[in-house]
C-alpha positions as protocol buffer text, in pm:
chain_id: "A"
residue {
  index: 1
  type: MET
  ca { x: 1365 y: -1205 z: 6366 }
}
residue {
  index: 2
  type: THR
  ca { x: 1642 y: -1260 z: 6118 }
}
residue {
  index: 3
  type: LYS
  ca { x: 1396 y: -1431 z: 5891 }
}
residue {
  index: 4
  type: ARG
  ca { x: 1152 y: -1134 z: 5905 }
}
residue {
  index: 5
  type: ILE
  ca { x: 1431 y: -894 z: 5824 }
}
residue {
  index: 6
  type: PHE
  ca { x: 1531 y: -1109 z: 5526 }
}
residue {
  index: 7
  type: VAL
  ca { x: 1173 y: -1118 z: 5399 }
}
residue {
  index: 8
  type: TRP
  ca { x: 1130 y: -738 z: 5436 }
}
residue {
  index: 9
  type: GLY
  ca { x: 1464 y: -691 z: 5259 }
}
residue {
  index: 10
  type: CYS
  ca { x: 1347 y: -900 z: 4971 }
}
residue {
  index: 11
  type: LEU
  ca { x: 1020 y: -705 z: 4952 }
}
residue {
  index: 12
  type: MET
  ca { x: 1214 y: -369 z: 4943 }
}
residue {
  index: 13
  type: ILE
  ca { x: 1437 y: -494 z: 4666 }
}
residue {
  index: 14
  type: ALA
  ca { x: 1131 y: -604 z: 4469 }
}
residue {
  index: 15
  type: VAL
  ca { x: 965 y: -264 z: 4512 }
}
residue {
  index: 16
  type: LEU
  ca { x: 1289 y: -85 z: 4394 }
}
residue {
  index: 17
  type: LEU
  ca { x: 1310 y: -312 z: 4094 }
}
residue {
  index: 18
  type: VAL
  ca { x: 949 y: -234 z: 3997 }
}
residue {
  index: 19
  type: LEU
  ca { x: 1010 y: 137 z: 4041 }
}
residue {
  index: 20
  type: GLY
  ca { x: 1329 y: 112 z: 3839 }
}
residue {
  index: 21
  type: GLY
  ca { x: 1145 y: -77 z: 3563 }
}
residue {
  index: 22
  type: CYS
  ca { x: 907 y: 218 z: 3519 }
}
residue {
  index: 23
  type: SER
  ca { x: 1211 y: 411 z: 3399 }
}
residue {
  index: 24
  type: THR
  ca { x: 1027 y: 735 z: 3322 }
}
residue {
  index: 25
  type: ASP
  ca { x: 1192 y: 1044 z: 3453 }
}
residue {
  index: 26
  type: LYS
  ca { x: 1025 y: 1362 z: 3582 }
}
residue {
  index: 27
  type: SER
  ca { x: 1010 y: 1510 z: 3233 }
}
residue {
  index: 28
  type: GLY
  ca { x: 788 y: 1223 z: 3124 }
}
residue {
  index: 29
  type: LEU
  ca { x: 1051 y: 1076 z: 2893 }
}
residue {
  index: 30
  type: SER
  ca { x: 1095 y: 700 z: 2901 }
}
residue {
  index: 31
  type: GLN
  ca { x: 1431 y: 525 z: 2907 }
}
residue {
  index: 32
  type: ASP
  ca { x: 1313 y: 205 z: 2748 }
}
residue {
  index: 33
  type: LYS
  ca { x: 1062 y: 316 z: 2484 }
}
residue {
  index: 34
  type: ILE
  ca { x: 1066 y: 537 z: 2180 }
}
residue {
  index: 35
  type: ASN
  ca { x: 979 y: 887 z: 2300 }
}
residue {
  index: 36
  type: VAL
  ca { x: 744 y: 1082 z: 2078 }
}
residue {
  index: 37
  type: THR
  ca { x: 642 y: 1442 z: 2143 }
}
residue {
  index: 38
  type: THR
  ca { x: 335 y: 1595 z: 1969 }
}
residue {
  index: 39
  type: THR
  ca { x: 189 y: 1941 z: 1928 }
}
residue {
  index: 40
  type: ALA
  ca { x: -182 y: 1860 z: 1916 }
}
residue {
  index: 41
  type: TYR
  ca { x: -418 y: 1593 z: 2049 }
}
residue {
  index: 42
  type: PRO
  ca { x: -486 y: 1418 z: 1715 }
}
residue {
  index: 43
  type: LEU
  ca { x: -111 y: 1356 z: 1662 }
}
residue {
  index: 44
  type: TYR
  ca { x: -85 y: 1228 z: 2027 }
}
residue {
  index: 45
  type: ASP
  ca { x: -384 y: 993 z: 1984 }
}
residue {
  index: 46
  type: PHE
  ca { x: -272 y: 864 z: 1641 }
}
residue {
  index: 47
  type: ALA
  ca { x: 88 y: 807 z: 1763 }
}
residue {
  index: 48
  type: LYS
  ca { x: -40 y: 613 z: 2069 }
}
residue {
  index: 49
  type: LYS
  ca { x: -267 y: 397 z: 1853 }
}
residue {
  index: 50
  type: ILE
  ca { x: 1 y: 317 z: 1600 }
}
residue {
  index: 51
  type: GLY
  ca { x: 296 y: 296 z: 1836 }
}
residue {
  index: 52
  type: GLY
  ca { x: 115 y: 81 z: 2096 }
}
residue {
  index: 53
  type: ASP
  ca { x: 332 y: -67 z: 2369 }
}
residue {
  index: 54
  type: TYR
  ca { x: 659 y: 45 z: 2212 }
}
residue {
  index: 55
  type: VAL
  ca { x: 619 y: 420 z: 2235 }
}
residue {
  index: 56
  type: ASN
  ca { x: 592 y: 681 z: 2506 }
}
residue {
  index: 57
  type: VAL
  ca { x: 393 y: 971 z: 2372 }
}
residue {
  index: 58
  type: ILE
  ca { x: 390 y: 1322 z: 2531 }
}
residue {
  index: 59
  type: ASN
  ca { x: 148 y: 1584 z: 2407 }
}
residue {
  index: 60
  type: LEU
  ca { x: 318 y: 1917 z: 2472 }
}
residue {
  index: 61
  type: VAL
  ca { x: -13 y: 2105 z: 2490 }
}
residue {
  index: 62
  type: PRO
  ca { x: -186 y: 2032 z: 2829 }
}
residue {
  index: 63
  type: ALA
  ca { x: -538 y: 1899 z: 2849 }
}
residue {
  index: 64
  type: GLY
  ca { x: -808 y: 2165 z: 2819 }
}
residue {
  index: 65
  type: VAL
  ca { x: -583 y: 2417 z: 2645 }
}
residue {
  index: 66
  type: GLU
  ca { x: -666 y: 2546 z: 2301 }
}
residue {
  index: 67
  type: PRO
  ca { x: -349 y: 2483 z: 2090 }
}
residue {
  index: 68
  type: HIS
  ca { x: -388 y: 2795 z: 1882 }
}
residue {
  index: 69
  type: ASP
  ca { x: -332 y: 3002 z: 2199 }
}
residue {
  index: 70
  type: TRP
  ca { x: -45 y: 2790 z: 2334 }
}
residue {
  index: 71
  type: THR
  ca { x: 329 y: 2851 z: 2311 }
}
residue {
  index: 72
  type: PRO
  ca { x: 587 y: 2608 z: 2458 }
}
residue {
  index: 73
  type: LYS
  ca { x: 782 y: 2671 z: 2773 }
}
residue {
  index: 74
  type: GLY
  ca { x: 1144 y: 2576 z: 2829 }
}
residue {
  index: 75
  type: ARG
  ca { x: 1058 y: 2229 z: 2959 }
}
residue {
  index: 76
  type: ASP
  ca { x: 838 y: 2159 z: 2659 }
}
residue {
  index: 77
  type: MET
  ca { x: 1125 y: 2255 z: 2426 }
}
residue {
  index: 78
  type: MET
  ca { x: 1365 y: 2026 z: 2615 }
}
residue {
  index: 79
  type: ASN
  ca { x: 1117 y: 1735 z: 2593 }
}
residue {
  index: 80
  type: ALA
  ca { x: 1082 y: 1786 z: 2219 }
}
residue {
  index: 81
  type: LYS
  ca { x: 1458 y: 1810 z: 2171 }
}
residue {
  index: 82
  type: ASN
  ca { x: 1528 y: 1498 z: 2380 }
}
residue {
  index: 83
  type: SER
  ca { x: 1253 y: 1284 z: 2227 }
}
residue {
  index: 84
  type: ASN
  ca { x: 1323 y: 1043 z: 1946 }
}
residue {
  index: 85
  type: VAL
  ca { x: 1050 y: 1180 z: 1720 }
}
residue {
  index: 86
  type: PHE
  ca { x: 891 y: 1527 z: 1723 }
}
residue {
  index: 87
  type: LEU
  ca { x: 556 y: 1521 z: 1541 }
}
residue {
  index: 88
  type: TYR
  ca { x: 410 y: 1851 z: 1439 }
}
residue {
  index: 89
  type: GLN
  ca { x: 109 y: 1920 z: 1219 }
}
residue {
  index: 90
  type: GLY
  ca { x: 261 y: 2178 z: 990 }
}
residue {
  index: 91
  type: ALA
  ca { x: 54 y: 2359 z: 723 }
}
residue {
  index: 92
  type: GLY
  ca { x: 76 y: 2669 z: 935 }
}
residue {
  index: 93
  type: PHE
  ca { x: -86 y: 2515 z: 1247 }
}
residue {
  index: 94
  type: GLU
  ca { x: 191 y: 2584 z: 1498 }
}
residue {
  index: 95
  type: GLY
  ca { x: 302 y: 2944 z: 1498 }
}
residue {
  index: 96
  type: TRP
  ca { x: 609 y: 2872 z: 1707 }
}
residue {
  index: 97
  type: VAL
  ca { x: 748 y: 2567 z: 1525 }
}
residue {
  index: 98
  type: GLU
  ca { x: 982 y: 2744 z: 1284 }
}
residue {
  index: 99
  type: THR
  ca { x: 1176 y: 2897 z: 1579 }
}
residue {
  index: 100
  type: PHE
  ca { x: 1200 y: 2555 z: 1742 }
}
residue {
  index: 101
  type: LEU
  ca { x: 1321 y: 2382 z: 1427 }
}
residue {
  index: 102
  type: ASN
  ca { x: 1582 y: 2654 z: 1367 }
}
residue {
  index: 103
  type: SER
  ca { x: 1712 y: 2595 z: 1724 }
}
residue {
  index: 104
  type: LEU
  ca { x: 1797 y: 2232 z: 1659 }
}
residue {
  index: 105
  type: ASP
  ca { x: 2159 y: 2163 z: 1586 }
}
residue {
  index: 106
  type: LYS
  ca { x: 2285 y: 1898 z: 1349 }
}
residue {
  index: 107
  type: ASP
  ca { x: 2347 y: 1651 z: 1636 }
}
residue {
  index: 108
  type: ALA
  ca { x: 1998 y: 1692 z: 1789 }
}
residue {
  index: 109
  type: LYS
  ca { x: 1852 y: 1368 z: 1919 }
}
residue {
  index: 110
  type: THR
  ca { x: 1497 y: 1424 z: 1785 }
}
residue {
  index: 111
  type: THR
  ca { x: 1381 y: 1374 z: 1433 }
}
residue {
  index: 112
  type: PRO
  ca { x: 1119 y: 1639 z: 1336 }
}
residue {
  index: 113
  type: VAL
  ca { x: 831 y: 1508 z: 1126 }
}
residue {
  index: 114
  type: GLU
  ca { x: 578 y: 1731 z: 960 }
}
residue {
  index: 115
  type: VAL
  ca { x: 275 y: 1510 z: 958 }
}
residue {
  index: 116
  type: THR
  ca { x: 99 y: 1686 z: 668 }
}
residue {
  index: 117
  type: LYS
  ca { x: 407 y: 1661 z: 443 }
}
residue {
  index: 118
  type: GLY
  ca { x: 311 y: 1532 z: 101 }
}
residue {
  index: 119
  type: MET
  ca { x: -61 y: 1557 z: 159 }
}
residue {
  index: 120
  type: ASN
  ca { x: -309 y: 1730 z: -71 }
}
residue {
  index: 121
  type: LEU
  ca { x: -411 y: 2027 z: 139 }
}
residue {
  index: 122
  type: LEU
  ca { x: -716 y: 2247 z: 83 }
}
residue {
  index: 123
  type: ARG
  ca { x: -646 y: 2609 z: -11 }
}
residue {
  index: 124
  type: LEU
  ca { x: -842 y: 2868 z: 177 }
}
residue {
  index: 125
  type: HIS
  ca { x: -1087 y: 3108 z: 13 }
}
residue {
  index: 126
  type: GLU
  ca { x: -933 y: 3447 z: 30 }
}
residue {
  index: 127
  type: GLU
  ca { x: -1262 y: 3607 z: 123 }
}
residue {
  index: 128
  type: GLY
  ca { x: -1485 y: 3316 z: 208 }
}
residue {
  index: 129
  type: HIS
  ca { x: -1545 y: 3102 z: 511 }
}
residue {
  index: 130
  type: HIS
  ca { x: -1472 y: 2766 z: 364 }
}
residue {
  index: 131
  type: PRO
  ca { x: -1192 y: 2610 z: 159 }
}
residue {
  index: 132
  type: GLU
  ca { x: -1205 y: 2591 z: -214 }
}
residue {
  index: 133
  type: GLY
  ca { x: -1275 y: 2256 z: -362 }
}
residue {
  index: 134
  type: GLU
  ca { x: -927 y: 2214 z: -501 }
}
residue {
  index: 135
  type: GLU
  ca { x: -646 y: 2027 z: -332 }
}
residue {
  index: 136
  type: HIS
  ca { x: -280 y: 2113 z: -342 }
}
residue {
  index: 137
  type: GLU
  ca { x: 10 y: 1885 z: -261 }
}
residue {
  index: 138
  type: SER
  ca { x: 182 y: 2001 z: 57 }
}
residue {
  index: 139
  type: HIS
  ca { x: 484 y: 2202 z: -50 }
}
residue {
  index: 140
  type: GLU
  ca { x: 822 y: 2253 z: 103 }
}
residue {
  index: 141
  type: HIS
  ca { x: 733 y: 2512 z: 367 }
}
residue {
  index: 142
  type: GLY
  ca { x: 928 y: 2831 z: 389 }
}
residue {
  index: 143
  type: GLU
  ca { x: 953 y: 3044 z: 698 }
}
residue {
  index: 144
  type: LYS
  ca { x: 641 y: 3246 z: 612 }
}
residue {
  index: 145
  type: ASP
  ca { x: 429 y: 2931 z: 596 }
}
residue {
  index: 146
  type: HIS
  ca { x: 480 y: 2836 z: 959 }
}
residue {
  index: 147
  type: HIS
  ca { x: 219 y: 3072 z: 1103 }
}
residue {
  index: 148
  type: HIS
  ca { x: -156 y: 3096 z: 1116 }
}
residue {
  index: 149
  type: ASP
  ca { x: -177 y: 3316 z: 804 }
}
residue {
  index: 150
  type: SER
  ca { x: -110 y: 3009 z: 596 }
}
residue {
  index: 151
  type: GLU
  ca { x: -298 y: 2981 z: 270 }
}
residue {
  index: 152
  type: PHE
  ca { x: -388 y: 2617 z: 360 }
}
residue {
  index: 153
  type: ASP
  ca { x: -630 y: 2470 z: 608 }
}
residue {
  index: 154
  type: PRO
  ca { x: -419 y: 2269 z: 859 }
}
residue {
  index: 155
  type: HIS
  ca { x: -710 y: 2077 z: 1022 }
}
residue {
  index: 156
  type: THR
  ca { x: -661 y: 1763 z: 817 }
}
residue {
  index: 157
  type: TRP
  ca { x: -758 y: 1514 z: 1090 }
}
residue {
  index: 158
  type: LEU
  ca { x: -1125 y: 1606 z: 1062 }
}
residue {
  index: 159
  type: GLY
  ca { x: -1149 y: 1415 z: 736 }
}
residue {
  index: 160
  type: PRO
  ca { x: -1100 y: 1043 z: 802 }
}
residue {
  index: 161
  type: ASN
  ca { x: -930 y: 988 z: 466 }
}
residue {
  index: 162
  type: TYR
  ca { x: -686 y: 1262 z: 547 }
}
residue {
  index: 163
  type: ALA
  ca { x: -637 y: 1122 z: 894 }
}
residue {
  index: 164
  type: LYS
  ca { x: -530 y: 793 z: 735 }
}
residue {
  index: 165
  type: GLN
  ca { x: -261 y: 976 z: 542 }
}
residue {
  index: 166
  type: MET
  ca { x: -144 y: 1136 z: 866 }
}
residue {
  index: 167
  type: GLY
  ca { x: -131 y: 791 z: 1021 }
}
residue {
  index: 168
  type: GLU
  ca { x: 80 y: 662 z: 735 }
}
residue {
  index: 169
  type: ASN
  ca { x: 336 y: 945 z: 792 }
}
residue {
  index: 170
  type: ILE
  ca { x: 341 y: 876 z: 1166 }
}
residue {
  index: 171
  type: LYS
  ca { x: 387 y: 503 z: 1102 }
}
residue {
  index: 172
  type: GLN
  ca { x: 683 y: 569 z: 875 }
}
residue {
  index: 173
  type: ALA
  ca { x: 839 y: 794 z: 1132 }
}
residue {
  index: 174
  type: LEU
  ca { x: 810 y: 530 z: 1401 }
}
residue {
  index: 175
  type: ILE
  ca { x: 958 y: 261 z: 1177 }
}
residue {
  index: 176
  type: GLN
  ca { x: 1250 y: 490 z: 1096 }
}
residue {
  index: 177
  type: ALA
  ca { x: 1309 y: 544 z: 1467 }
}
residue {
  index: 178
  type: ASP
  ca { x: 1255 y: 182 z: 1567 }
}
residue {
  index: 179
  type: ALA
  ca { x: 1287 y: -58 z: 1277 }
}
residue {
  index: 180
  type: GLY
  ca { x: 1292 y: -351 z: 1515 }
}
residue {
  index: 181
  type: HIS
  ca { x: 917 y: -319 z: 1574 }
}
residue {
  index: 182
  type: LYS
  ca { x: 820 y: -245 z: 1217 }
}
residue {
  index: 183
  type: ASP
  ca { x: 573 y: -538 z: 1201 }
}
residue {
  index: 184
  type: GLU
  ca { x: 398 y: -421 z: 1512 }
}
residue {
  index: 185
  type: TYR
  ca { x: 368 y: -65 z: 1380 }
}
residue {
  index: 186
  type: GLU
  ca { x: 234 y: -197 z: 1048 }
}
residue {
  index: 187
  type: LYS
  ca { x: -18 y: -414 z: 1228 }
}
residue {
  index: 188
  type: ASN
  ca { x: -140 y: -128 z: 1453 }
}
residue {
  index: 189
  type: PHE
  ca { x: -160 y: 108 z: 1155 }
}
residue {
  index: 190
  type: ASN
  ca { x: -372 y: -140 z: 958 }
}
residue {
  index: 191
  type: GLU
  ca { x: -619 y: -156 z: 1244 }
}
residue {
  index: 192
  type: PHE
  ca { x: -618 y: 221 z: 1273 }
}
residue {
  index: 193
  type: ALA
  ca { x: -685 y: 250 z: 897 }
}
residue {
  index: 194
  type: ARG
  ca { x: -963 y: -4 z: 918 }
}
residue {
  index: 195
  type: GLN
  ca { x: -1143 y: 199 z: 1188 }
}
residue {
  index: 196
  type: LEU
  ca { x: -1099 y: 512 z: 977 }
}
residue {
  index: 197
  type: ASP
  ca { x: -1256 y: 340 z: 678 }
}
residue {
  index: 198
  type: GLU
  ca { x: -1554 y: 234 z: 900 }
}
residue {
  index: 199
  type: LEU
  ca { x: -1586 y: 593 z: 1022 }
}
residue {
  index: 200
  type: ASP
  ca { x: -1575 y: 728 z: 666 }
}
residue {
  index: 201
  type: ALA
  ca { x: -1845 y: 485 z: 559 }
}
residue {
  index: 202
  type: LYS
  ca { x: -2064 y: 580 z: 856 }
}
residue {
  index: 203
  type: TYR
  ca { x: -2029 y: 953 z: 777 }
}
residue {
  index: 204
  type: LYS
  ca { x: -2114 y: 895 z: 412 }
}
residue {
  index: 205
  type: SER
  ca { x: -2417 y: 685 z: 501 }
}
residue {
  index: 206
  type: GLU
  ca { x: -2560 y: 914 z: 773 }
}
residue {
  index: 207
  type: LEU
  ca { x: -2494 y: 1244 z: 599 }
}
residue {
  index: 208
  type: SER
  ca { x: -2645 y: 1120 z: 272 }
}
residue {
  index: 209
  type: LYS
  ca { x: -2982 y: 1113 z: 450 }
}
residue {
  index: 210
  type: VAL
  ca { x: -2991 y: 1469 z: 574 }
}
residue {
  index: 211
  type: SER
  ca { x: -3182 y: 1746 z: 397 }
}
residue {
  index: 212
  type: LYS
  ca { x: -2949 y: 2036 z: 470 }
}
residue {
  index: 213
  type: LYS
  ca { x: -2583 y: 2081 z: 380 }
}
residue {
  index: 214
  type: GLU
  ca { x: -2488 y: 2409 z: 547 }
}
residue {
  index: 215
  type: ILE
  ca { x: -2336 y: 2443 z: 896 }
}
residue {
  index: 216
  type: ALA
  ca { x: -2248 y: 2751 z: 1104 }
}
residue {
  index: 217
  type: VAL
  ca { x: -1935 y: 2702 z: 1318 }
}
residue {
  index: 218
  type: SER
  ca { x: -1726 y: 2910 z: 1559 }
}
residue {
  index: 219
  type: HIS
  ca { x: -1398 y: 2883 z: 1371 }
}
residue {
  index: 220
  type: GLN
  ca { x: -1294 y: 2762 z: 1030 }
}
residue {
  index: 221
  type: ALA
  ca { x: -1178 y: 2415 z: 1123 }
}
residue {
  index: 222
  type: PHE
  ca { x: -1410 y: 2181 z: 935 }
}
residue {
  index: 223
  type: GLY
  ca { x: -1298 y: 2228 z: 574 }
}
residue {
  index: 224
  type: TYR
  ca { x: -1181 y: 1870 z: 526 }
}
residue {
  index: 225
  type: LEU
  ca { x: -1501 y: 1728 z: 675 }
}
residue {
  index: 226
  type: CYS
  ca { x: -1709 y: 1951 z: 455 }
}
residue {
  index: 227
  type: HIS
  ca { x: -1500 y: 1871 z: 152 }
}
residue {
  index: 228
  type: ASP
  ca { x: -1536 y: 1496 z: 198 }
}
residue {
  index: 229
  type: TYR
  ca { x: -1910 y: 1489 z: 271 }
}
residue {
  index: 230
  type: GLY
  ca { x: -2050 y: 1770 z: 55 }
}
residue {
  index: 231
  type: LEU
  ca { x: -2112 y: 2017 z: 333 }
}
residue {
  index: 232
  type: GLU
  ca { x: -2056 y: 2393 z: 343 }
}
residue {
  index: 233
  type: GLN
  ca { x: -1927 y: 2575 z: 654 }
}
residue {
  index: 234
  type: VAL
  ca { x: -1961 y: 2940 z: 746 }
}
residue {
  index: 235
  type: ALA
  ca { x: -1738 y: 3047 z: 1038 }
}
residue {
  index: 236
  type: VAL
  ca { x: -1770 y: 3334 z: 1281 }
}
residue {
  index: 237
  type: MET
  ca { x: -1390 y: 3343 z: 1308 }
}
residue {
  index: 238
  type: GLY
  ca { x: -1109 y: 3241 z: 1085 }
}
residue {
  index: 239
  type: LEU
  ca { x: -864 y: 2956 z: 1105 }
}
residue {
  index: 240
  type: THR
  ca { x: -797 y: 3028 z: 1473 }
}
residue {
  index: 241
  type: PRO
  ca { x: -1067 y: 3063 z: 1741 }
}
residue {
  index: 242
  type: GLU
  ca { x: -893 y: 3362 z: 1894 }
}
residue {
  index: 243
  type: ALA
  ca { x: -924 y: 3567 z: 1573 }
}
residue {
  index: 244
  type: GLU
  ca { x: -1147 y: 3863 z: 1641 }
}
residue {
  index: 245
  type: PRO
  ca { x: -1442 y: 3875 z: 1395 }
}
residue {
  index: 246
  type: THR
  ca { x: -1556 y: 4205 z: 1251 }
}
residue {
  index: 247
  type: ALA
  ca { x: -1907 y: 4333 z: 1260 }
}
residue {
  index: 248
  type: LYS
  ca { x: -1924 y: 4242 z: 889 }
}
residue {
  index: 249
  type: ASP
  ca { x: -1812 y: 3886 z: 965 }
}
residue {
  index: 250
  type: ILE
  ca { x: -2083 y: 3846 z: 1224 }
}
residue {
  index: 251
  type: GLN
  ca { x: -2355 y: 3989 z: 1000 }
}
residue {
  index: 252
  type: LYS
  ca { x: -2247 y: 3759 z: 719 }
}
residue {
  index: 253
  type: VAL
  ca { x: -2293 y: 3461 z: 955 }
}
residue {
  index: 254
  type: LYS
  ca { x: -2635 y: 3587 z: 1062 }
}
residue {
  index: 255
  type: ASP
  ca { x: -2741 y: 3625 z: 697 }
}
residue {
  index: 256
  type: PHE
  ca { x: -2613 y: 3277 z: 611 }
}
residue {
  index: 257
  type: VAL
  ca { x: -2805 y: 3130 z: 905 }
}
residue {
  index: 258
  type: LYS
  ca { x: -3133 y: 3297 z: 804 }
}
residue {
  index: 259
  type: GLU
  ca { x: -3093 y: 3224 z: 436 }
}
residue {
  index: 260
  type: HIS
  ca { x: -3040 y: 2852 z: 486 }
}
residue {
  index: 261
  type: GLY
  ca { x: -3275 y: 2802 z: 781 }
}
residue {
  index: 262
  type: ILE
  ca { x: -2994 y: 2683 z: 1006 }
}
residue {
  index: 263
  type: LYS
  ca { x: -3129 y: 2552 z: 1339 }
}
residue {
  index: 264
  type: TYR
  ca { x: -2804 y: 2521 z: 1536 }
}
residue {
  index: 265
  type: ILE
  ca { x: -2490 y: 2726 z: 1574 }
}
residue {
  index: 266
  type: PHE
  ca { x: -2198 y: 2504 z: 1655 }
}
residue {
  index: 267
  type: PHE
  ca { x: -1947 y: 2598 z: 1923 }
}
residue {
  index: 268
  type: GLU
  ca { x: -1636 y: 2441 z: 2074 }
}
residue {
  index: 269
  type: GLU
  ca { x: -1571 y: 2329 z: 2426 }
}
residue {
  index: 270
  type: LEU
  ca { x: -1220 y: 2479 z: 2461 }
}
residue {
  index: 271
  type: VAL
  ca { x: -1328 y: 2833 z: 2368 }
}
residue {
  index: 272
  type: SER
  ca { x: -1603 y: 3067 z: 2484 }
}
residue {
  index: 273
  type: ASP
  ca { x: -1951 y: 3000 z: 2351 }
}
residue {
  index: 274
  type: LYS
  ca { x: -2065 y: 3360 z: 2416 }
}
residue {
  index: 275
  type: LEU
  ca { x: -2059 y: 3475 z: 2052 }
}
residue {
  index: 276
  type: ALA
  ca { x: -2224 y: 3156 z: 1926 }
}
residue {
  index: 277
  type: LYS
  ca { x: -2505 y: 3204 z: 2177 }
}
residue {
  index: 278
  type: THR
  ca { x: -2547 y: 3568 z: 2085 }
}
residue {
  index: 279
  type: ILE
  ca { x: -2583 y: 3483 z: 1716 }
}
residue {
  index: 280
  type: ALA
  ca { x: -2822 y: 3194 z: 1801 }
}
residue {
  index: 281
  type: GLN
  ca { x: -3042 y: 3426 z: 2006 }
}
residue {
  index: 282
  type: GLU
  ca { x: -3054 y: 3689 z: 1731 }
}
residue {
  index: 283
  type: THR
  ca { x: -3135 y: 3435 z: 1456 }
}
residue {
  index: 284
  type: GLY
  ca { x: -3375 y: 3208 z: 1645 }
}
residue {
  index: 285
  type: ALA
  ca { x: -3131 y: 2920 z: 1645 }
}
residue {
  index: 286
  type: GLU
  ca { x: -2990 y: 2702 z: 1924 }
}
residue {
  index: 287
  type: THR
  ca { x: -2631 y: 2607 z: 2004 }
}
residue {
  index: 288
  type: MET
  ca { x: -2464 y: 2265 z: 2000 }
}
residue {
  index: 289
  type: VAL
  ca { x: -2108 y: 2129 z: 2024 }
}
residue {
  index: 290
  type: LEU
  ca { x: -1908 y: 2036 z: 1714 }
}
residue {
  index: 291
  type: ASN
  ca { x: -1563 y: 1942 z: 1840 }
}
residue {
  index: 292
  type: PRO
  ca { x: -1259 y: 2027 z: 1618 }
}
residue {
  index: 293
  type: ILE
  ca { x: -1058 y: 1775 z: 1828 }
}
residue {
  index: 294
  type: GLU
  ca { x: -762 y: 2014 z: 1864 }
}
residue {
  index: 295
  type: GLY
  ca { x: -754 y: 1918 z: 2226 }
}
residue {
  index: 296
  type: LEU
  ca { x: -953 y: 1730 z: 2488 }
}
residue {
  index: 297
  type: LYS
  ca { x: -1043 y: 1830 z: 2840 }
}
residue {
  index: 298
  type: GLU
  ca { x: -908 y: 1638 z: 3144 }
}
residue {
  index: 299
  type: ASP
  ca { x: -1246 y: 1481 z: 3219 }
}
residue {
  index: 300
  type: GLN
  ca { x: -1278 y: 1361 z: 2857 }
}
residue {
  index: 301
  type: LEU
  ca { x: -936 y: 1193 z: 2874 }
}
residue {
  index: 302
  type: LYS
  ca { x: -1018 y: 1029 z: 3208 }
}
residue {
  index: 303
  type: ALA
  ca { x: -1343 y: 903 z: 3062 }
}
residue {
  index: 304
  type: GLY
  ca { x: -1145 y: 731 z: 2787 }
}
residue {
  index: 305
  type: GLU
  ca { x: -1267 y: 947 z: 2502 }
}
residue {
  index: 306
  type: ASP
  ca { x: -1051 y: 958 z: 2191 }
}
residue {
  index: 307
  type: TYR
  ca { x: -1051 y: 1066 z: 1829 }
}
residue {
  index: 308
  type: PHE
  ca { x: -1307 y: 807 z: 1723 }
}
residue {
  index: 309
  type: SER
  ca { x: -1550 y: 866 z: 2006 }
}
residue {
  index: 310
  type: ILE
  ca { x: -1546 y: 1245 z: 1944 }
}
residue {
  index: 311
  type: MET
  ca { x: -1588 y: 1197 z: 1567 }
}
residue {
  index: 312
  type: ASN
  ca { x: -1883 y: 978 z: 1633 }
}
residue {
  index: 313
  type: SER
  ca { x: -2032 y: 1237 z: 1869 }
}
residue {
  index: 314
  type: ASN
  ca { x: -1975 y: 1505 z: 1601 }
}
residue {
  index: 315
  type: LEU
  ca { x: -2162 y: 1292 z: 1355 }
}
residue {
  index: 316
  type: THR
  ca { x: -2462 y: 1257 z: 1588 }
}
residue {
  index: 317
  type: ASN
  ca { x: -2474 y: 1635 z: 1627 }
}
residue {
  index: 318
  type: LEU
  ca { x: -2432 y: 1704 z: 1254 }
}
residue {
  index: 319
  type: VAL
  ca { x: -2718 y: 1469 z: 1170 }
}
residue {
  index: 320
  type: LYS
  ca { x: -2943 y: 1641 z: 1426 }
}
residue {
  index: 321
  type: ALA
  ca { x: -2851 y: 1989 z: 1301 }
}
residue {
  index: 322
  type: LEU
  ca { x: -2896 y: 1904 z: 933 }
}
residue {
  index: 323
  type: GLN
  ca { x: -3235 y: 1737 z: 947 }
}
């Protein structure tokens, strides 16, 4: 009997040690890894790939939620403030981020990192539906630039070459926070960059074979992809999918679809496809998904999908639509 009690006691101690070793509190923050909070799925995925086993990454925006519609709650703000690194896209993507940054005191634990800082961003056409062909180095953002009326397209991750620059900025942020694992972060980034180079080569190869170059999309998110591969987008809505299109906007899309013989109207999984279907019906087109990868649904995450799998699915759909 005494022996059995001793054995059970040892088992209980072992269980407690295992549970203690998990050392992640209810907020999701880890006690033994570098905590990174992010404001969009691409930042989350890139940070996990580059950080590997040494980082605990929390995406503030829940699965299945369109980030343009989302604003942080108190718990989200606390997670961001208590993390080691706070990664945000910048370029006007997060409408709430200026308020958050202003709330940080000088002794704040977290280090905010604007992932698009120093990048050559595409300036938006004032009256068109796609970015101009010129690039502009990311400037020091003032208060007015931290909202969705930004003059720059913030969806940089949809161009693999731009995604690589984002990864470089994330890598540097991780090294600054955890210099002891610099070699591991460098190694992980090099593998990440290699995969992006392969993706870029695949896009160039496949899209060089298509006969059409025009795409109709639900919102103006694909400027960097179009810029890199010689495509042109027309969007029903502006930079954000919740932007209400005017009758003139809708008619312009219809005219564009008919003029260029577009067979598919692309829609997104995190927003309603009602308008895309209406335009498709009225122009004799069909609908198909083109994912801006601003967020993934819960079932996609459980299935192990990530940035690269979605980008490959996007390429398959682009090739089909542009034949």
